[in-house]
C-alpha positions in Angstrom: 245.5 127.2 87.1 248.8 128.4 88.7 249.5 130.9 91.0 250.7 133.5 88.5 247.3 133.6 86.7 245.5 134.2 90.1 247.4 137.4 90.1 246.5 138.7 86.7 244.0 141.5 86.3 240.7 140.8 84.4 240.8 141.5 80.9 241.6 140.0 77.3 245.0 138.2 76.9 246.5 135.4 73.9 244.5 132.1 74.5 246.9 129.7 76.2 245.1 126.9 74.2 244.6 128.5 70.8 247.1 130.6 68.7 245.9 133.5 66.9 243.4 134.2 69.7 242.5 136.0 73.0 240.4 134.9 75.4 238.6 137.0 78.5 240.2 136.6 81.7 237.8 137.2 84.7 240.3 137.6 87.4 239.5 134.0 88.5 239.4 131.8 85.5 239.0 131.7 81.6 235.6 132.5 80.3 233.9 131.4 77.3 234.0 134.7 75.3 237.2 134.5 72.7 237.9 136.4 69.6 240.6 136.5 67.1 244.1 138.0 68.1 243.9 141.8 67.0 246.4 142.3 64.1 249.3 145.0 63.7 250.5 146.5 60.3 254.3 145.0 59.8 256.8 147.4 61.1 257.9 149.9 58.7 254.3 150.1 56.7 252.8 153.2 56.0 249.3 153.8 56.5 246.9 154.8 53.1 246.3 158.5 54.4 250.1 159.1 54.7 250.7 157.4 51.3 248.2 159.5 49.7 249.8 162.7 51.3 253.2 161.6 50.0 252.2 160.9 46.4 250.2 164.1 46.2 252.8 166.5 47.2 255.3 164.4 45.1 253.2 165.0 42.1 252.6 168.7 42.9 256.5 169.3 43.5 257.5 167.4 40.3 254.8 169.3 38.2 256.1 173.0 39.7 259.8 171.8 38.5 258.5 170.6 35.0 256.3 173.9 34.4 259.5 175.9 35.4 261.6 173.8 33.6 259.0 174.4 30.4 259.2 178.2 30.7 263.3 178.1 31.1 263.5 175.7 28.0 261.2 178.1 26.3 264.1 180.7 25.9 266.8 178.0 24.8 264.7 175.0 23.3 262.1 174.9 20.4 258.3 175.6 21.6 257.1 172.1 21.3 259.9 171.1 24.0 258.8 174.0 26.3 255.0 173.1 25.9 255.8 169.5 26.4 256.9 170.7 29.7 254.4 173.1 30.7 251.6 170.7 29.7 253.2 167.9 31.8 253.6 170.2 34.9 249.8 171.3 34.8 249.1 167.4 34.6 251.0 166.7 37.4 250.2 168.8 39.5 246.3 168.3 38.5 246.6 164.7 39.4 248.4 165.6 42.8 245.6 167.6 43.7 243.2 165.1 42.4 245.2 162.5 44.5 244.9 164.6 47.5 240.9 165.5 47.1 240.3 161.6 46.6 242.6 160.5 49.6 241.1 158.5 52.3 240.1 160.5 55.4 241.1 159.9 59.1 238.2 159.1 61.3 239.0 160.5 64.8 237.4 159.6 68.0 234.9 161.9 69.6 
């Protein structure tokens, strides 16, 4: 045991003998208590909650744009083309709402 170790406050630290593990330092010595080291998501990853939110917004926006496109095409194109965009828009908005409703919930502390 070196002098630096005796200065450390009690707590969980990376195990000096086993990679990927944390061990409890009681302020004077390592205890037998050990656990797997906590893992963190790689930098740049997005949580599932944020992904669902982004997907539902994108689908809703695309759906509304498709519906307006269908209405606009109704004046210059065939009725079938207009209906294709209108139905696609409604489906896109519906799927966006469904994704939003079924999204994972964030557990709040307290």
